[in-house]
C-alpha positions as protocol buffer text, in pm:
chain_id: "A"
residue {
  index: 1
  type: UNK
  ca { x: -19 y: 4 z: 2 }
}
residue {
  index: 2
  type: UNK
  ca { x: 255 y: 232 z: 83 }
}
residue {
  index: 3
  type: UNK
  ca { x: 463 y: 133 z: -202 }
}
residue {
  index: 4
  type: UNK
  ca { x: 180 y: 217 z: -453 }
}
residue {
  index: 5
  type: UNK
  ca { x: 108 y: 540 z: -270 }
}
residue {
  index: 6
  type: UNK
  ca { x: 472 y: 690 z: -311 }
}
residue {
  index: 7
  type: UNK
  ca { x: 444 y: 543 z: -727 }
}
residue {
  index: 8
  type: UNK
  ca { x: 154 y: 778 z: -723 }
}
residue {
  index: 9
  type: UNK
  ca { x: 318 y: 1073 z: -551 }
}
residue {
  index: 10
  type: UNK
  ca { x: 628 y: 1030 z: -812 }
}
residue {
  index: 11
  type: UNK
  ca { x: 389 y: 976 z: -1127 }
}
residue {
  index: 12
  type: UNK
  ca { x: 178 y: 1297 z: -994 }
}
residue {
  index: 13
  type: UNK
  ca { x: 537 y: 1521 z: -966 }
}
residue {
  index: 14
  type: UNK
  ca { x: 654 y: 1370 z: -1289 }
}
residue {
  index: 15
  type: UNK
  ca { x: 335 y: 1503 z: -1478 }
}
residue {
  index: 16
  type: UNK
  ca { x: 297 y: 1871 z: -1318 }
}
residue {
  index: 17
  type: UNK
  ca { x: 687 y: 1945 z: -1216 }
}
residue {
  index: 18
  type: UNK
  ca { x: 902 y: 1796 z: -1476 }
}
residue {
  index: 19
  type: UNK
  ca { x: 1165 y: 2040 z: -1632 }
}
residue {
  index: 20
  type: UNK
  ca { x: 1249 y: 2128 z: -2009 }
}
residue {
  index: 21
  type: UNK
  ca { x: 1481 y: 1849 z: -2188 }
}
residue {
  index: 22
  type: UNK
  ca { x: 1518 y: 1655 z: -2433 }
}
residue {
  index: 23
  type: UNK
  ca { x: 1220 y: 1455 z: -2359 }
}
residue {
  index: 24
  type: UNK
  ca { x: 1009 y: 1763 z: -2312 }
}
residue {
  index: 25
  type: UNK
  ca { x: 902 y: 1741 z: -2705 }
}
residue {
  index: 26
  type: UNK
  ca { x: 836 y: 2114 z: -2817 }
}
residue {
  index: 27
  type: UNK
  ca { x: 479 y: 2184 z: -2914 }
}
residue {
  index: 28
  type: UNK
  ca { x: 452 y: 2278 z: -3320 }
}
residue {
  index: 29
  type: UNK
  ca { x: 165 y: 2458 z: -3526 }
}
residue {
  index: 30
  type: UNK
  ca { x: -6 y: 2333 z: -3804 }
}
residue {
  index: 31
  type: UNK
  ca { x: 290 y: 2412 z: -4043 }
}
residue {
  index: 32
  type: UNK
  ca { x: 510 y: 2274 z: -3799 }
}
residue {
  index: 33
  type: UNK
  ca { x: 665 y: 2566 z: -3654 }
}
residue {
  index: 34
  type: UNK
  ca { x: 776 y: 2556 z: -3303 }
}
residue {
  index: 35
  type: UNK
  ca { x: 489 y: 2684 z: -3068 }
}
residue {
  index: 36
  type: UNK
  ca { x: 642 y: 2984 z: -2838 }
}
residue {
  index: 37
  type: UNK
  ca { x: 535 y: 2980 z: -2488 }
}
residue {
  index: 38
  type: UNK
  ca { x: 284 y: 3195 z: -2382 }
}
residue {
  index: 39
  type: UNK
  ca { x: 176 y: 3241 z: -2769 }
}
residue {
  index: 40
  type: UNK
  ca { x: -206 y: 3290 z: -2872 }
}
residue {
  index: 41
  type: UNK
  ca { x: -380 y: 3028 z: -3141 }
}
residue {
  index: 42
  type: UNK
  ca { x: -664 y: 2950 z: -3278 }
}
residue {
  index: 43
  type: UNK
  ca { x: -739 y: 2562 z: -3167 }
}
residue {
  index: 44
  type: UNK
  ca { x: -888 y: 2386 z: -3525 }
}
residue {
  index: 45
  type: UNK
  ca { x: -1029 y: 2038 z: -3549 }
}
residue {
  index: 46
  type: UNK
  ca { x: -748 y: 1844 z: -3715 }
}
residue {
  index: 47
  type: UNK
  ca { x: -937 y: 1631 z: -3907 }
}
residue {
  index: 48
  type: UNK
  ca { x: -1086 y: 1671 z: -4236 }
}
residue {
  index: 49
  type: UNK
  ca { x: -1459 y: 1705 z: -4251 }
}
residue {
  index: 50
  type: UNK
  ca { x: -1459 y: 1712 z: -3874 }
}
residue {
  index: 51
  type: UNK
  ca { x: -1801 y: 1889 z: -3746 }
}
residue {
  index: 52
  type: UNK
  ca { x: -1779 y: 2185 z: -3641 }
}
residue {
  index: 53
  type: UNK
  ca { x: -1494 y: 2479 z: -3634 }
}
residue {
  index: 54
  type: UNK
  ca { x: -1231 y: 2672 z: -3323 }
}
residue {
  index: 55
  type: UNK
  ca { x: -1265 y: 2707 z: -2953 }
}
residue {
  index: 56
  type: UNK
  ca { x: -1510 y: 2984 z: -2857 }
}
residue {
  index: 57
  type: UNK
  ca { x: -1680 y: 3084 z: -2537 }
}
residue {
  index: 58
  type: UNK
  ca { x: -2062 y: 3075 z: -2537 }
}
residue {
  index: 59
  type: UNK
  ca { x: -2326 y: 3084 z: -2282 }
}
residue {
  index: 60
  type: UNK
  ca { x: -2534 y: 2770 z: -2202 }
}
residue {
  index: 61
  type: UNK
  ca { x: -2736 y: 2645 z: -1975 }
}
residue {
  index: 62
  type: UNK
  ca { x: -2876 y: 2912 z: -1730 }
}
residue {
  index: 63
  type: UNK
  ca { x: -2569 y: 3128 z: -1808 }
}
residue {
  index: 64
  type: UNK
  ca { x: -2606 y: 3499 z: -1817 }
}
residue {
  index: 65
  type: UNK
  ca { x: -2302 y: 3532 z: -2001 }
}
residue {
  index: 66
  type: UNK
  ca { x: -2047 y: 3305 z: -2191 }
}
residue {
  index: 67
  type: UNK
  ca { x: -1835 y: 3078 z: -1952 }
}
residue {
  index: 68
  type: UNK
  ca { x: -1853 y: 2765 z: -2153 }
}
residue {
  index: 69
  type: UNK
  ca { x: -1558 y: 2645 z: -2371 }
}
residue {
  index: 70
  type: UNK
  ca { x: -1703 y: 2506 z: -2714 }
}
residue {
  index: 71
  type: UNK
  ca { x: -1632 y: 2439 z: -3051 }
}
residue {
  index: 72
  type: UNK
  ca { x: -1858 y: 2668 z: -3299 }
}
residue {
  index: 73
  type: UNK
  ca { x: -2119 y: 2472 z: -3464 }
}
residue {
  index: 74
  type: UNK
  ca { x: -1953 y: 2675 z: -3830 }
}
residue {
  index: 75
  type: UNK
  ca { x: -1712 y: 2486 z: -4008 }
}
residue {
  index: 76
  type: UNK
  ca { x: -1562 y: 2851 z: -4145 }
}
residue {
  index: 77
  type: UNK
  ca { x: -1552 y: 3018 z: -3787 }
}
residue {
  index: 78
  type: UNK
  ca { x: -1214 y: 2995 z: -3628 }
}
residue {
  index: 79
  type: UNK
  ca { x: -1293 y: 3062 z: -3291 }
}
residue {
  index: 80
  type: UNK
  ca { x: -1146 y: 3306 z: -3039 }
}
residue {
  index: 81
  type: UNK
  ca { x: -766 y: 3303 z: -2986 }
}
residue {
  index: 82
  type: UNK
  ca { x: -659 y: 3085 z: -2701 }
}
residue {
  index: 83
  type: UNK
  ca { x: -347 y: 3191 z: -2538 }
}
residue {
  index: 84
  type: UNK
  ca { x: -174 y: 2877 z: -2409 }
}
residue {
  index: 85
  type: UNK
  ca { x: 104 y: 2899 z: -2181 }
}
residue {
  index: 86
  type: UNK
  ca { x: 323 y: 2629 z: -1999 }
}
residue {
  index: 87
  type: UNK
  ca { x: 340 y: 2573 z: -1635 }
}
residue {
  index: 88
  type: UNK
  ca { x: 752 y: 2560 z: -1639 }
}
residue {
  index: 89
  type: UNK
  ca { x: 984 y: 2826 z: -1749 }
}
residue {
  index: 90
  type: UNK
  ca { x: 1072 y: 2754 z: -2139 }
}
residue {
  index: 91
  type: UNK
  ca { x: 1089 y: 3008 z: -2415 }
}
residue {
  index: 92
  type: UNK
  ca { x: 899 y: 2710 z: -2650 }
}
residue {
  index: 93
  type: UNK
  ca { x: 589 y: 2526 z: -2517 }
}
residue {
  index: 94
  type: UNK
  ca { x: 693 y: 2182 z: -2432 }
}
residue {
  index: 95
  type: UNK
  ca { x: 395 y: 1931 z: -2430 }
}
residue {
  index: 96
  type: UNK
  ca { x: 308 y: 1843 z: -2109 }
}
residue {
  index: 97
  type: UNK
  ca { x: 80 y: 2080 z: -1830 }
}
residue {
  index: 98
  type: UNK
  ca { x: -27 y: 2407 z: -1956 }
}
residue {
  index: 99
  type: UNK
  ca { x: -279 y: 2707 z: -1893 }
}
residue {
  index: 100
  type: UNK
  ca { x: -542 y: 2789 z: -2167 }
}
residue {
  index: 101
  type: UNK
  ca { x: -749 y: 3119 z: -2177 }
}
residue {
  index: 102
  type: UNK
  ca { x: -935 y: 3355 z: -2408 }
}
residue {
  index: 103
  type: UNK
  ca { x: -828 y: 3706 z: -2416 }
}
residue {
  index: 104
  type: UNK
  ca { x: -931 y: 3894 z: -2079 }
}
residue {
  index: 105
  type: UNK
  ca { x: -1098 y: 3629 z: -1909 }
}
residue {
  index: 106
  type: UNK
  ca { x: -977 y: 3361 z: -1642 }
}
residue {
  index: 107
  type: UNK
  ca { x: -791 y: 3061 z: -1755 }
}
residue {
  index: 108
  type: UNK
  ca { x: -992 y: 2732 z: -1827 }
}
residue {
  index: 109
  type: UNK
  ca { x: -1094 y: 2505 z: -1569 }
}
residue {
  index: 110
  type: UNK
  ca { x: -1323 y: 2193 z: -1539 }
}
residue {
  index: 111
  type: UNK
  ca { x: -1621 y: 2128 z: -1341 }
}
residue {
  index: 112
  type: UNK
  ca { x: -1806 y: 1844 z: -1265 }
}
residue {
  index: 113
  type: UNK
  ca { x: -2159 y: 1787 z: -1203 }
}
residue {
  index: 114
  type: UNK
  ca { x: -2331 y: 1853 z: -1520 }
}
residue {
  index: 115
  type: UNK
  ca { x: -2605 y: 1655 z: -1716 }
}
residue {
  index: 116
  type: UNK
  ca { x: -2318 y: 1656 z: -1979 }
}
residue {
  index: 117
  type: UNK
  ca { x: -2089 y: 1523 z: -1706 }
}
residue {
  index: 118
  type: UNK
  ca { x: -1738 y: 1764 z: -1623 }
}
residue {
  index: 119
  type: UNK
  ca { x: -1723 y: 2055 z: -1857 }
}
residue {
  index: 120
  type: UNK
  ca { x: -1435 y: 2288 z: -1976 }
}
residue {
  index: 121
  type: UNK
  ca { x: -1543 y: 2650 z: -1817 }
}
residue {
  index: 122
  type: UNK
  ca { x: -1393 y: 2976 z: -1740 }
}
residue {
  index: 123
  type: UNK
  ca { x: -1257 y: 2997 z: -1395 }
}
residue {
  index: 124
  type: UNK
  ca { x: -1390 y: 3203 z: -1080 }
}
residue {
  index: 125
  type: UNK
  ca { x: -1742 y: 3182 z: -1145 }
}
residue {
  index: 126
  type: UNK
  ca { x: -1857 y: 2794 z: -1088 }
}
residue {
  index: 127
  type: UNK
  ca { x: -1811 y: 2679 z: -672 }
}
residue {
  index: 128
  type: UNK
  ca { x: -1576 y: 2370 z: -669 }
}
residue {
  index: 129
  type: UNK
  ca { x: -1406 y: 2345 z: -1010 }
}
residue {
  index: 130
  type: UNK
  ca { x: -1175 y: 2029 z: -983 }
}
residue {
  index: 131
  type: UNK
  ca { x: -848 y: 2096 z: -850 }
}
residue {
  index: 132
  type: UNK
  ca { x: -571 y: 2010 z: -1087 }
}
residue {
  index: 133
  type: UNK
  ca { x: -403 y: 2087 z: -1433 }
}
residue {
  index: 134
  type: UNK
  ca { x: -456 y: 2054 z: -1860 }
}
residue {
  index: 135
  type: UNK
  ca { x: -205 y: 1890 z: -2066 }
}
residue {
  index: 136
  type: UNK
  ca { x: -104 y: 1870 z: -2405 }
}
residue {
  index: 137
  type: UNK
  ca { x: 2 y: 1558 z: -2559 }
}
residue {
  index: 138
  type: UNK
  ca { x: 68 y: 1510 z: -2932 }
}
residue {
  index: 139
  type: UNK
  ca { x: -181 y: 1300 z: -3064 }
}
residue {
  index: 140
  type: UNK
  ca { x: -138 y: 930 z: -3237 }
}
residue {
  index: 141
  type: UNK
  ca { x: -356 y: 934 z: -3464 }
}
residue {
  index: 142
  type: UNK
  ca { x: -412 y: 1188 z: -3759 }
}
residue {
  index: 143
  type: UNK
  ca { x: -202 y: 1452 z: -3905 }
}
residue {
  index: 144
  type: UNK
  ca { x: 124 y: 1462 z: -3752 }
}
residue {
  index: 145
  type: UNK
  ca { x: 98 y: 1815 z: -3611 }
}
residue {
  index: 146
  type: UNK
  ca { x: -174 y: 1759 z: -3413 }
}
residue {
  index: 147
  type: UNK
  ca { x: -245 y: 1732 z: -3043 }
}
residue {
  index: 148
  type: UNK
  ca { x: -486 y: 1623 z: -2790 }
}
residue {
  index: 149
  type: UNK
  ca { x: -566 y: 1823 z: -2450 }
}
residue {
  index: 150
  type: UNK
  ca { x: -623 y: 1593 z: -2127 }
}
residue {
  index: 151
  type: UNK
  ca { x: -702 y: 1713 z: -1754 }
}
residue {
  index: 152
  type: UNK
  ca { x: -578 y: 1516 z: -1475 }
}
residue {
  index: 153
  type: UNK
  ca { x: -696 y: 1644 z: -1061 }
}
residue {
  index: 154
  type: UNK
  ca { x: -433 y: 1651 z: -837 }
}
residue {
  index: 155
  type: UNK
  ca { x: -537 y: 1308 z: -640 }
}
residue {
  index: 156
  type: UNK
  ca { x: -340 y: 1027 z: -524 }
}
residue {
  index: 157
  type: UNK
  ca { x: -308 y: 835 z: -780 }
}
residue {
  index: 158
  type: UNK
  ca { x: -382 y: 1163 z: -1029 }
}
residue {
  index: 159
  type: UNK
  ca { x: -744 y: 1074 z: -1181 }
}
residue {
  index: 160
  type: UNK
  ca { x: -725 y: 1217 z: -1544 }
}
residue {
  index: 161
  type: UNK
  ca { x: -976 y: 1209 z: -1856 }
}
residue {
  index: 162
  type: UNK
  ca { x: -958 y: 1345 z: -2218 }
}
residue {
  index: 163
  type: UNK
  ca { x: -1114 y: 1641 z: -2339 }
}
residue {
  index: 164
  type: UNK
  ca { x: -1414 y: 1591 z: -2610 }
}
residue {
  index: 165
  type: UNK
  ca { x: -1654 y: 1755 z: -2717 }
}
residue {
  index: 166
  type: UNK
  ca { x: -2001 y: 1650 z: -2613 }
}
residue {
  index: 167
  type: UNK
  ca { x: -2340 y: 1779 z: -2821 }
}
residue {
  index: 168
  type: UNK
  ca { x: -2609 y: 1952 z: -2592 }
}
residue {
  index: 169
  type: UNK
  ca { x: -2854 y: 2149 z: -2767 }
}
residue {
  index: 170
  type: UNK
  ca { x: -2694 y: 2214 z: -3082 }
}
residue {
  index: 171
  type: UNK
  ca { x: -2385 y: 2298 z: -2912 }
}
residue {
  index: 172
  type: UNK
  ca { x: -2074 y: 2138 z: -2908 }
}
residue {
  index: 173
  type: UNK
  ca { x: -1935 y: 2148 z: -2533 }
}
residue {
  index: 174
  type: UNK
  ca { x: -1558 y: 2069 z: -2419 }
}
residue {
  index: 175
  type: UNK
  ca { x: -1539 y: 1819 z: -2149 }
}
residue {
  index: 176
  type: UNK
  ca { x: -1334 y: 1556 z: -1934 }
}
residue {
  index: 177
  type: UNK
  ca { x: -1440 y: 1213 z: -2026 }
}
residue {
  index: 178
  type: UNK
  ca { x: -1289 y: 883 z: -2047 }
}
residue {
  index: 179
  type: UNK
  ca { x: -1396 y: 862 z: -2475 }
}
residue {
  index: 180
  type: UNK
  ca { x: -1200 y: 954 z: -2703 }
}
residue {
  index: 181
  type: UNK
  ca { x: -972 y: 1307 z: -2714 }
}
residue {
  index: 182
  type: UNK
  ca { x: -1082 y: 1580 z: -2938 }
}
residue {
  index: 183
  type: UNK
  ca { x: -771 y: 1596 z: -3176 }
}
residue {
  index: 184
  type: UNK
  ca { x: -667 y: 1946 z: -3299 }
}
residue {
  index: 185
  type: UNK
  ca { x: -418 y: 2153 z: -3472 }
}
residue {
  index: 186
  type: UNK
  ca { x: -284 y: 2493 z: -3344 }
}
residue {
  index: 187
  type: UNK
  ca { x: -274 y: 2802 z: -3635 }
}
residue {
  index: 188
  type: UNK
  ca { x: -90 y: 3080 z: -3513 }
}
residue {
  index: 189
  type: UNK
  ca { x: -308 y: 3407 z: -3470 }
}
residue {
  index: 190
  type: UNK
  ca { x: -248 y: 3695 z: -3608 }
}
residue {
  index: 191
  type: UNK
  ca { x: -350 y: 4024 z: -3466 }
}
residue {
  index: 192
  type: UNK
  ca { x: -472 y: 4235 z: -3785 }
}
residue {
  index: 193
  type: UNK
  ca { x: -402 y: 4679 z: -3722 }
}
residue {
  index: 194
  type: UNK
  ca { x: -797 y: 4684 z: -3608 }
}
residue {
  index: 195
  type: UNK
  ca { x: -683 y: 4459 z: -3324 }
}
residue {
  index: 196
  type: UNK
  ca { x: -350 y: 4622 z: -3248 }
}
């Protein structure tokens, strides 16, 4: 029992605090360029013919303003730019623990207790969000520069689930489940002169 607890603590610390090294692979955008830590990107579906477009925030359920992280139902909609930062100091974004946020909003979090399960929401508005981190990893299927997200709660042993989409009232909600993960590409956000 004690040895399994020690192994779980080691795995949790390795997942959360590993430093960039030769084993921490840099994340790449859809064109194969290494991604800057703290950069801003569109998160787009990697599969040709996939339903829906990029990631954005919308009000769902009883929300009076946009707190839900969803995929746009429209293929041509790139969604909103998302800033992705590693939880470690690095000039490039390595695979591993990350913080994600839309411009001028708090970071993303996972909130349990919805009819659809645990949903990805904007932090700070729901009581009892899960304590943990999102992780970005290279997808083993599909496009060579595609990635998946998963969320791990801080438990011993850690409880992890894939970030995927679930449908409700025509919305494609990002959720943490044991289903196949949402596979995506990162497209750099290039602000126009009107954005600056």
